[in-house]
C-alpha positions in Angstrom: -3.6 -3.2 8.7 -1.9 -1.7 5.6 -4.7 -1.9 3.0 -4.5 0.6 0.2 -6.9 1.4 -2.6 -6.4 -0.5 -5.8 -6.1 1.3 -9.1 -7.1 -0.3 -12.4 -4.8 1.5 -14.9 -6.7 0.3 -17.9 -9.9 2.1 -16.6 -8.1 5.2 -15.3 -8.4 8.3 -17.6 -5.9 10.3 -15.6 -8.4 13.0 -14.5 -6.7 13.4 -11.1 -9.9 13.7 -9.0 -8.6 11.0 -6.6 -5.4 12.9 -6.1 -7.5 16.0 -5.1 -9.8 14.2 -2.6 -7.2 12.0 -0.9 -6.2 13.5 2.5 -3.5 10.8 3.0 -1.7 11.5 -0.3 -2.1 7.9 -1.4 -2.4 9.0 -5.0 0.0 11.0 -7.1 0.1 12.3 -10.7 3.1 11.2 -12.7 2.7 13.0 -16.0 -0.8 12.3 -17.2 -1.1 9.1 -15.1 -2.3 8.4 -11.6 -0.3 6.1 -9.3 -1.0 4.7 -5.9 1.8 5.2 -3.4 2.2 3.6 0.1 1.5 6.0 2.9 1.9 5.6 6.6 -1.8 6.0 7.0 -4.8 5.4 4.8 -7.9 6.7 6.5 -10.2 4.3 4.5 -12.6 7.1 3.8 -13.3 5.6 0.3 -13.7 9.2 -1.2 -11.3 8.2 -4.0 -13.5 5.2 -4.9 -16.7 7.3 -4.8 -15.4 10.2 -6.9 -13.7 8.1 -9.7 -15.9 8.6 -12.8 -14.3 5.6 -14.5 -14.7 3.1 -11.7 -11.0 2.6 -11.7 -10.5 2.6 -7.9 -11.6 -0.1 -5.6 -11.1 -0.2 -1.8 -10.4 -3.7 -0.6 -11.7 -3.0 2.9 -15.0 -2.5 4.5 -15.8 -0.2 7.4 -18.0 -1.9 10.0 -19.5 -0.1 12.9 -20.6 -2.3 15.8 -23.4 -1.3 18.1 -22.6 -1.8 21.7 
């Protein structure tokens, strides 16, 4: 499953918080802009979505924990 966070460039203010919290390096700064890059592994932690002050990041996946 290769789901990556989605970035709305119109909402993004280029603060770079997502770059700092992403342990998988899925985000990079290019000048004053943030870009999403494909990585071998996205841990689906959703820290990037939670920290974004502009609501510019959405994670198109849901973590479900099943009880056994």
